[in-house]
C-alpha positions as CSV (number, residue, x, y, z in Angstrom):
1,M,88.7,-73.3,45.9
2,R,90.0,-70.8,48.4
3,G,87.5,-69.9,51.1
4,P,86.9,-66.4,52.4
5,A,89.5,-64.9,54.7
6,T,88.9,-65.7,58.4
7,T,88.8,-63.2,61.2
8,R,90.8,-63.3,64.4
9,P,90.4,-61.1,67.4
10,A,92.7,-58.1,67.8
11,T,95.2,-59.1,70.6
12,T,98.0,-56.7,69.9
13,R,98.4,-52.9,69.5
14,P,98.1,-51.9,65.9
15,T,101.5,-51.2,64.1
16,R,102.0,-47.5,63.9
17,L,103.8,-45.9,61.0
18,H,107.3,-44.5,61.7
19,A,107.6,-40.8,61.2
20,L,109.5,-41.1,58.0
21,D,106.9,-43.4,56.5
22,A,104.1,-41.1,57.7
23,G,106.0,-38.2,56.2
24,F,105.6,-39.6,52.7
25,L,101.8,-39.6,53.1
26,A,101.9,-36.0,54.3
27,L,104.2,-35.0,51.5
28,E,101.9,-36.3,48.7
29,S,99.9,-33.9,46.6
30,P,98.2,-34.1,43.2
31,S,101.4,-33.0,41.5
32,T,103.7,-35.1,43.7
33,P,102.4,-38.7,44.1
34,M,104.8,-40.4,46.4
35,H,105.1,-43.9,44.9
36,F,108.2,-45.3,43.3
37,A,108.1,-47.8,40.4
38,S,110.0,-50.4,38.5
39,V,109.6,-51.2,34.8
40,A,110.4,-54.8,34.0
41,Y,110.9,-55.7,30.3
42,L,110.1,-59.4,29.7
43,D,110.2,-61.8,26.9
44,G,106.5,-61.9,25.9
45,E,105.8,-65.4,24.5
46,P,106.1,-67.4,27.7
47,L,103.5,-65.1,29.3
48,R,100.9,-65.8,26.6
49,D,98.2,-68.4,26.3
50,P,97.4,-70.3,23.1
51,T,95.3,-67.4,21.8
52,G,98.2,-64.9,22.2
53,R,96.6,-63.1,25.2
54,V,98.7,-62.4,28.3
55,R,97.9,-65.0,31.1
56,L,96.6,-62.3,33.4
57,E,94.8,-64.8,35.8
58,D,98.0,-66.9,36.2
59,L,99.9,-63.7,37.0
60,R,97.3,-62.7,39.6
61,R,97.6,-66.1,41.3
62,L,101.3,-65.9,41.3
63,V,101.2,-62.4,42.9
64,E,98.7,-63.5,45.5
65,D,100.7,-66.6,46.4
66,R,104.1,-64.9,46.6
67,L,102.8,-61.9,48.6
68,A,101.8,-64.2,51.4
69,L,105.4,-63.5,52.5
70,A,104.7,-59.7,52.6
71,P,101.4,-59.2,54.6
72,R,101.9,-55.4,54.4
73,F,100.6,-55.6,50.8
74,R,97.2,-56.5,52.2
75,Q,97.2,-53.5,54.6
76,Q,96.5,-49.8,54.3
77,P,97.3,-46.9,56.6
78,R,94.5,-45.5,58.6
79,S,94.5,-42.2,60.5
80,A,92.8,-41.4,63.8
81,P,90.0,-38.7,63.8
82,L,91.3,-35.2,63.4
83,G,94.7,-36.6,62.2
84,I,95.8,-37.1,65.8
85,G,98.9,-39.3,66.0
86,R,100.7,-41.2,63.2
87,P,98.5,-43.5,61.2
88,V,98.4,-47.3,61.9
89,W,98.5,-50.3,59.5
90,V,95.1,-52.1,59.2
91,D,94.1,-55.1,57.2
92,D,92.0,-54.5,54.1
93,P,88.9,-56.8,54.7
94,D,88.0,-56.5,51.0
95,F,91.4,-57.2,49.6
96,D,91.2,-58.6,46.0
97,V,94.3,-59.0,43.9
98,A,92.3,-58.2,40.8
99,D,92.0,-54.6,42.1
100,H,95.8,-54.3,42.0
101,V,97.0,-56.4,39.0
102,N,95.5,-55.2,35.7
103,E,96.3,-55.1,32.0
104,V,96.6,-52.2,29.6
105,V,97.3,-52.6,25.8
106,L,99.3,-50.1,23.8
107,P,97.6,-48.8,20.7
108,A,99.2,-49.8,17.4
109,P,102.0,-49.7,16.4
110,G,103.2,-50.1,20.0
111,T,106.5,-48.1,19.8
112,E,109.0,-47.6,22.6
113,E,108.0,-44.0,22.7
114,Q,104.4,-45.0,23.2
115,L,105.4,-47.3,26.0
116,R,107.5,-44.6,27.7
117,D,104.6,-42.2,27.5
118,L,102.2,-44.7,29.0
119,C,104.6,-45.5,31.9
120,A,104.9,-41.8,32.6
121,H,101.1,-41.4,32.5
122,L,100.6,-44.3,34.9
123,M,103.3,-42.9,37.2
124,M,101.1,-39.8,37.7
125,R,98.0,-41.7,38.7
126,A,97.7,-41.6,42.5
127,L,97.2,-44.8,44.4
128,P,93.8,-44.9,45.9
129,R,93.9,-44.5,49.7
130,S,90.9,-46.8,50.0
131,R,92.9,-50.0,49.5
132,P,96.5,-51.2,49.9
133,L,98.9,-48.7,48.2
134,W,100.3,-50.7,45.3
135,E,99.5,-51.6,41.7
136,L,101.0,-53.9,39.1
137,W,100.2,-53.0,35.5
138,V,100.8,-55.5,32.7
139,V,101.5,-53.6,29.5
140,D,101.0,-55.5,26.2
141,G,100.9,-54.4,22.6
142,S,104.6,-53.6,22.0
143,A,105.6,-54.0,18.4
144,D,108.3,-56.7,19.4
145,R,105.6,-58.6,21.4
146,S,107.5,-58.2,24.7
147,V,105.5,-57.6,27.9
148,V,106.2,-54.9,30.4
149,L,105.3,-55.0,34.1
150,L,105.1,-51.7,35.8
151,E,105.0,-52.1,39.6
152,K,104.0,-49.1,41.7
153,V,104.5,-49.0,45.5
154,H,103.8,-46.1,47.7
155,H,106.9,-44.9,49.6
156,V,104.9,-45.1,52.9
157,M,105.2,-48.9,52.6
158,M,109.0,-49.3,52.0
159,D,112.2,-47.9,50.6
160,G,114.0,-49.0,47.4
161,I,115.9,-51.9,49.0
162,S,112.9,-53.6,50.4
163,G,111.0,-52.7,47.2
164,I,113.5,-54.8,45.2
165,D,113.1,-57.6,47.7
166,V,109.4,-57.6,47.1
167,A,109.7,-57.4,43.3
168,M,112.0,-60.4,43.4
169,L,109.3,-62.4,45.2
170,L,107.5,-62.6,41.8
171,T,110.5,-64.0,40.0
172,D,112.3,-67.3,39.8
173,A,116.0,-68.2,39.3
174,T,115.1,-70.6,36.4
175,P,112.6,-70.6,33.5
176,E,110.7,-73.3,35.4
177,P,108.5,-71.3,37.8
178,T,107.5,-72.4,41.2
179,A,103.9,-73.6,40.5
180,P,101.3,-71.3,42.2
181,A,98.9,-73.1,44.4
182,A,95.7,-74.1,42.8
183,A,93.2,-71.3,43.2
184,A,89.9,-70.1,41.9
185,P,87.8,-67.0,42.7
186,A,85.6,-67.2,45.7
187,S,81.8,-67.3,45.3
188,D,81.7,-63.5,45.1
189,G,84.3,-63.5,42.4
190,K,87.1,-62.1,44.6
191,H,90.5,-63.8,44.9
192,R,91.3,-64.5,48.6
193,S,94.0,-66.5,50.3
194,S,92.7,-69.1,52.8
195,V,95.9,-68.7,54.9
196,T,95.5,-65.0,55.4
197,A,93.4,-63.9,58.4
198,V,92.0,-60.4,58.6
199,E,92.4,-58.6,61.8
200,P,89.6,-56.2,62.6
201,A,90.5,-52.5,62.3
202,P,90.7,-50.6,65.6
203,S,87.8,-48.3,66.4
204,D,88.0,-44.6,66.0
205,I,88.0,-44.2,69.8
206,R,90.9,-46.6,70.1
207,L,92.8,-44.8,67.3
208,L,92.2,-41.5,68.9
209,A,93.4,-42.6,72.3
210,A,96.5,-44.2,70.9
211,G,97.2,-41.2,68.8
212,L,96.9,-38.8,71.7
213,M,99.2,-41.0,73.8
214,G,101.8,-41.1,71.0
215,D,101.6,-37.4,70.3
216,L,102.0,-36.5,74.0
217,G,104.8,-39.0,74.5
218,L,102.8,-40.9,77.2
219,E,103.6,-44.3,75.7
220,R,107.4,-43.7,75.9
221,W,107.1,-42.2,79.4
222,L,104.9,-45.0,80.8
223,F,106.2,-48.1,78.9
224,E,109.2,-47.7,76.6
225,A,111.6,-45.5,78.6
226,P,111.4,-47.4,81.9
227,A,111.8,-50.8,80.1
228,R,114.8,-49.5,78.1
229,A,116.5,-48.0,81.2
230,A,116.0,-51.2,83.2
231,G,117.4,-53.3,80.3
232,A,120.4,-51.1,80.0
233,L,121.1,-51.2,83.7
234,A,120.8,-55.0,83.8
235,G,123.0,-55.4,80.8
236,A,125.7,-53.1,82.4
237,V,125.7,-55.2,85.6
238,R,126.0,-58.5,83.8
239,H,128.4,-57.3,81.1
240,P,130.5,-54.3,82.3
241,A,133.0,-54.7,79.5
242,G,130.3,-54.6,76.9
243,A,128.8,-51.6,78.5
244,A,132.1,-49.8,78.4
245,R,132.5,-50.6,74.7
246,A,129.0,-49.3,74.0
247,A,129.7,-46.1,75.8
248,T,132.9,-45.6,73.8
249,A,130.9,-46.2,70.6
250,T,128.4,-43.7,71.7
251,V,131.1,-41.1,72.2
252,R,132.5,-41.8,68.7
253,R,129.1,-41.6,67.2
254,A,128.6,-38.2,68.9
255,G,131.8,-37.0,67.2
256,T,130.6,-38.2,63.8
257,L,127.3,-36.4,64.3
258,A,129.1,-33.3,65.3
259,R,131.1,-33.4,62.1
260,G,127.9,-34.0,60.1
261,V,126.4,-30.8,61.7
262,G,129.5,-28.9,60.8
263,S,129.4,-30.1,57.1
264,L,125.8,-28.8,56.7
265,F,126.8,-25.3,57.8
266,T,129.1,-24.6,54.9
267,P,128.7,-22.1,52.1
268,G,128.1,-24.8,49.5
269,T,125.3,-26.6,51.4
270,V,122.5,-24.4,49.9
271,T,122.7,-24.8,46.2
272,P,121.5,-22.2,43.6
273,R,118.2,-22.9,42.0
274,T,118.3,-24.0,38.3
275,P,115.8,-24.4,35.5
276,L,115.3,-27.9,36.8
277,N,114.0,-26.6,40.2
278,R,110.7,-25.0,39.2
279,P,107.4,-26.2,40.8
280,V,106.5,-29.6,39.2
281,G,103.2,-30.1,37.3
282,R,101.0,-33.1,36.7
283,H,102.7,-34.6,33.7
284,R,105.9,-36.6,33.4
285,R,108.4,-37.8,30.9
286,Y,110.5,-41.0,31.2
287,A,113.7,-42.2,29.6
288,H,116.1,-44.9,30.4
289,V,119.6,-46.2,29.4
290,E,121.5,-49.4,30.2
291,A,125.2,-50.2,30.3
292,P,127.2,-53.4,31.0
293,L,128.1,-53.6,34.7
294,G,131.3,-55.6,34.5
295,P,133.4,-53.0,32.7
296,L,132.1,-50.3,35.0
297,H,133.4,-52.2,38.1
298,K,136.8,-52.3,36.4
299,V,136.6,-48.5,35.8
300,A,135.7,-47.9,39.5
301,K,138.5,-50.1,40.7
302,A,141.1,-48.5,38.4
303,H,140.3,-45.1,39.8
304,G,139.9,-46.0,43.5
305,C,136.2,-45.3,43.4
306,T,132.9,-47.1,44.0
307,I,130.2,-48.0,41.5
308,N,128.1,-45.3,43.1
309,D,130.8,-42.8,42.2
310,V,130.6,-44.0,38.6
311,V,126.8,-43.5,38.8
312,L,127.2,-39.9,40.0
313,A,129.9,-39.1,37.5
314,A,127.6,-40.4,34.7
315,V,124.7,-38.3,36.0
316,A,127.0,-35.3,36.0
317,G,127.8,-36.0,32.3
318,G,124.1,-36.2,31.6
319,V,123.3,-32.9,33.3
320,R,126.2,-31.3,31.4
321,R,124.9,-32.6,28.1
322,L,121.4,-31.2,28.9
323,R,122.8,-27.8,29.8
324,L,125.0,-27.5,26.7
325,E,122.2,-28.4,24.4
326,R,119.9,-25.9,26.1
327,G,122.5,-23.2,25.9
328,E,122.9,-23.0,29.7
329,D,126.1,-22.4,31.6
330,P,127.5,-25.8,32.6
331,A,129.5,-24.2,35.4
332,T,126.4,-23.4,37.6
333,P,126.6,-25.6,40.7
334,F,124.4,-28.7,40.7
335,Q,124.0,-30.7,43.8
336,V,122.2,-34.0,44.2
337,A,120.7,-35.7,47.2
338,V,121.8,-39.4,47.5
339,P,119.7,-41.7,49.6
340,V,121.6,-44.5,51.4
341,S,120.2,-47.5,53.2
342,T,120.6,-47.7,56.9
343,R,119.3,-51.3,57.2
344,H,121.5,-54.3,58.0
345,P,122.5,-56.4,55.0
346,D,120.7,-59.4,56.5
347,E,117.4,-57.6,56.8
348,H,115.1,-58.7,54.0
349,L,111.4,-57.9,53.5
350,V,111.5,-55.4,56.4
351,L,108.8,-53.2,54.8
352,E,109.5,-49.7,56.1
353,N,111.8,-46.9,55.1
354,R,115.3,-47.1,56.5
355,V,117.3,-44.5,54.7
356,A,119.4,-41.5,55.2
357,V,120.7,-38.9,52.7
358,Y,123.9,-37.1,51.9
359,L,124.6,-34.3,49.5
360,V,127.1,-34.5,46.6
361,P,127.9,-31.5,44.4
362,L,128.4,-32.8,40.9
363,P,131.4,-31.5,38.8
364,V,129.2,-30.6,35.9
365,D,131.7,-27.9,34.8
366,L,134.5,-30.4,34.0
367,E,134.6,-31.5,30.4
368,D,136.7,-34.7,30.9
369,P,134.6,-37.7,32.1
370,V,137.6,-39.2,34.0
371,S,138.2,-36.0,35.8
372,R,134.6,-35.9,36.7
373,L,134.8,-39.4,38.2
374,E,137.9,-38.6,40.2
375,E,136.3,-35.4,41.6
376,V,133.1,-37.3,42.5
377,G,135.1,-40.0,44.3
378,A,137.0,-37.4,46.3
379,V,133.9,-35.5,47.3
380,S,132.0,-38.7,48.2
381,R,134.8,-39.9,50.5
382,R,135.0,-36.5,52.1
383,H,131.2,-36.3,52.7
384,K,131.2,-39.8,54.2
385,R,133.9,-38.9,56.6
386,Q,131.9,-35.8,57.6
387,G,129.0,-38.1,58.7
388,Q,126.2,-36.3,56.8
389,A,124.2,-39.5,56.4
390,E,124.6,-40.4,60.1
391,L,123.4,-37.0,61.1
392,V,120.3,-37.3,58.9
393,S,119.6,-40.8,60.2
394,A,119.8,-39.5,63.8
395,V,117.4,-36.6,63.1
396,L,114.9,-39.0,61.4
397,A,115.1,-41.3,64.4
398,T,114.1,-38.5,66.7
399,A,111.2,-37.6,64.5
400,D,109.3,-40.7,65.9
401,R,108.9,-38.6,69.0
402,W,107.3,-35.7,67.3
403,P,103.6,-35.1,67.1
404,M,102.0,-36.0,63.8
405,A,101.3,-32.3,63.1
406,A,105.1,-31.6,63.3
407,V,105.9,-34.6,61.1
408,G,103.4,-33.3,58.5
409,R,104.8,-29.8,58.6
410,A,108.4,-31.0,58.3
411,A,107.5,-33.2,55.3
412,R,105.7,-30.3,53.5
413,L,108.8,-28.1,54.1
414,L,110.6,-30.4,51.6
415,H,108.5,-28.8,48.9
416,R,110.8,-25.7,49.3
417,Q,114.1,-27.5,50.2
418,P,117.1,-25.5,49.1
419,F,119.8,-28.2,49.4
420,A,119.5,-30.3,46.2
421,N,118.8,-29.8,42.5
422,A,117.9,-33.5,41.9
423,V,117.7,-36.9,43.5
424,V,119.9,-39.8,42.5
425,T,119.4,-43.2,44.1
426,N,121.4,-46.4,43.4
427,V,119.9,-49.7,44.5
428,P,121.6,-53.2,44.1
429,G,119.4,-55.7,42.4
430,P,119.8,-59.4,41.7
431,S,123.1,-60.5,40.2
432,S,121.7,-63.3,38.0
433,T,118.9,-63.5,35.4
434,R,115.4,-63.8,36.7
435,Y,112.2,-65.1,35.2
436,V,108.4,-64.5,35.7
437,L,106.2,-67.4,34.8
438,G,109.0,-68.6,32.6
439,A,109.6,-65.3,30.8
440,R,113.1,-63.9,31.0
441,L,113.4,-60.5,32.7
442,R,115.5,-58.6,30.1
443,H,115.8,-55.1,31.7
444,F,114.8,-53.8,35.1
445,V,114.5,-50.0,35.4
446,P,113.7,-48.0,38.6
447,L,111.6,-44.8,38.7
448,V,111.9,-42.4,41.6
449,P,109.1,-39.9,42.5
450,L,109.7,-36.1,42.1
451,A,109.5,-33.7,45.0
452,A,107.7,-30.4,44.5
453,N,110.8,-28.3,43.4
454,L,112.9,-31.2,41.9
455,D,112.0,-31.6,38.2
456,V,114.3,-34.6,37.6
457,S,115.1,-37.8,39.5
458,V,117.4,-40.6,38.4
459,G,116.9,-44.1,39.7
460,V,119.7,-46.6,39.2
461,L,119.6,-50.4,39.6
462,S,122.0,-53.2,39.0
463,Y,120.5,-56.3,37.5
464,A,122.5,-59.4,36.3
465,D,125.4,-57.7,34.4
466,E,123.6,-54.5,33.6
467,L,123.3,-51.1,35.2
468,S,119.9,-49.4,34.4
469,F,119.2,-45.6,34.7
470,G,115.6,-44.6,34.9
471,C,115.2,-40.8,34.4
472,L,111.8,-39.3,35.4
473,A,111.1,-35.6,34.7
474,D,108.5,-33.0,34.8
475,A,107.1,-32.9,31.2
476,E,106.9,-29.1,31.1
477,H,110.3,-28.2,32.6
478,C,112.3,-31.1,31.3
479,P,110.7,-32.4,28.1
480,D,114.2,-33.2,26.9
481,V,114.8,-35.9,29.5
482,A,116.0,-38.2,26.7
483,T,119.0,-35.9,26.3
484,L,119.9,-36.4,30.0
485,A,119.7,-40.2,29.5
486,A,121.8,-40.0,26.3
487,G,124.4,-38.0,28.1
488,I,124.5,-40.6,30.9
489,G,125.0,-43.4,28.4
490,D,127.7,-41.6,26.5
491,T,129.6,-40.7,29.7
492,L,129.6,-44.4,30.8
493,A,130.9,-45.4,27.3
494,A,133.6,-42.8,27.5
495,L,134.7,-44.0,31.0
496,V,134.9,-47.6,29.8
497,E,136.8,-46.7,26.6
498,P,138.2,-43.1,26.8
499,P,138.6,-41.3,23.5
500,G,142.0,-42.0,21.9
501,S,142.5,-45.2,23.9
502,T,142.4,-47.4,20.9
């Protein structure tokens, strides 16, 4: 039996949220919950016990064991009194995996439409701030006896790349799972790990003092800046050639940032509002579509494009289909914000947001799918040369020096942003089939939260030899999100096998 969590004295300063992470907390509202999700479709039978019930306790033990590698999942953000300074991460002394991993059963007959409606409903349930900001819902009752895992993680904890890293902690490369350690509830019925110590939360006085120092910049002035300057000077003395190369790189980066600034002050940067840019409500619709990944790689290579260009061209086809079926003008400009990772490829399980954004106008007016792909490829290459993502990354880096009040105000301004009509994010997933407690993971679909004036988001994820598109939409302003998904699927099919090619 696992004993209660132990307590150790606080010997280090609490970990403070970065400005971007804290911004996701400030941005959240009842109509814009800021968690993203993944919907994992699994073969159901390996997950059932002899009575046919889902092995919920086995899944809870698996989650608890695997998340020992991600301590952040036992922490929650805590703010100083009066909201002074950015919040800090504190351990949850009452953490219980049963509060986070739960089961829900679809009513008969358990159709795919019922499943999508339930996932959309669960997406709109805010994560309680009183405990670590994540949930895992086990959805049973599908007519085909499959089981779905809906994982919700607040954006304050991580971005999509690290989110996939964490999701993969629960999976295995073979049907034979790594056996969870023997475990049983503690005497009070709560599941706890004996290897996880709980660090006492800092007092309100300590939080307030640290918050004031952070907001006033005293920590940087007293500790960080002198240490950084001394380190740079010592490095230049020991390695003058390296210092010269670093200076040259800095000059080049300054040039890239200058081009990024120039690209944002062009007539096309601010995009017209569309029927998909009305204030979002409190209900969502969800649709998804999958396509084989191998043929799409061949399409990208044949046209000198990337798989991300194929993704954006497919979304352009979906938006065009949606507009035509609504009787809207397909020639109205439509621009998407595309988040890109700024983390090093070797950084795994770094649980924070490390992203930048660049803007891509989609050629929704073009009828031919191949022409749309070539136009997207040309625009993407031009925007990358202009350094938009580098500029956004540099601005976000400076935000760590802002007072929390300024961070919150900047985050809330995004509710009225004029630059994008939708968000499209593409995240690479595992390249081989994965299993959960012996159950094959068939499809793996991402869902991206909506901002206050963006009624549609498209999350894209590669898994094994499949590309999945998860389309989340405001239920009032885009009840026909399935039309968007169908247009994406038809565009991908047309790119792989253009009409008249056989």
